[in-house]
N, C-alpha and C positions, 0 to 999 in steps of 0.2 A: 626568563619568565619565572615567576614565583613558584617555588616547589610546593607550597602549602595549598595551592589552588586545586580544586577538584577538576577532573578532565572537562566536564561540561562548562565550568567557569572559565577554564583556560581557552576553550573554543569560543566562548562568548566574548572574551577579550580580543581574540584574533579577528573575529568578524565584527564589522562596525555597523552593519545593517541592524537597526533597532528590533524589528520584528523577528528576524532570524536569531539574533543573539538572545532575546528573551525566551524564545522557544527552547533553547539549549539548556537553560538553567533549570535546576530542580525546583519543583513547586514547594512553597513554604508550608502549605497546609498538608498534613499527612493524609487527610481524607481525600484530597485531590490526587495524591500519589496512588492510593488504593483504587480510586475511580479510573485513573489512567491505566493501571495494571489490569483491571477488569475489562476495560475497553480493548486493550491489546489482546487479551486472551479470547475475547469474543470475536475480534477480527481474525485471529488465527483459526479458530474453529470454523468460522464462516468461510474462510478461504479453503480450508481442507474439504468442507462440504461441497463447495462449488467446483473444485478440481475433480472430486469424485463424480459429480454429476456430469461434468464435461467429458470425462473419460468414459463413463457409461454410455452417454449419448453417442460418442464417436464410435465406440465398439458396436453398438446396435446399428448405427447408420452404415457402418462399413460392411455389414452383412447384406444390406439392401442396395448400396451404391458402390461405385469404384472408390478405392481408398484415396487416390489423389484428389478426386472431386470433393470428398468429405473434408479432407485436410484444407483444401483451398477455400471452401465455404467457411470453415471454422475460422481461418485467419482473416478472411474478408469481413466477417461479422464482428470479430474481435476488434479489428482496426476501426470499423465504423462506430462501434460502441465507445471505444476510447476517444475517438474524435468528438463524439457527441458529449461525452462526460467531461473531458479535459479541456476542450476548446473554450468553454465559457470561464473556466477557472483561470486559464492562462490569458484571458482577455483578448482572444483572437476571434 
């Protein structure tokens, strides 16, 4: 493989799927790169906030209910949410 290729370009060459290969290459527009960086930072902060909310809710509920019950409900709800969110994306 050519040593001058950027890692993303090398991966794009390896994968022949058009959509996947295009998503690995760097954006030509610097404003787009800044927008993607901002989006990534926003997703990171959102994830941290949601993890904190989930932890707080679990700790509060574990004072009211049995811990195994709280954990089981948490995982069942998470599984249902992921099924509802990801099933349409996967085409199932």
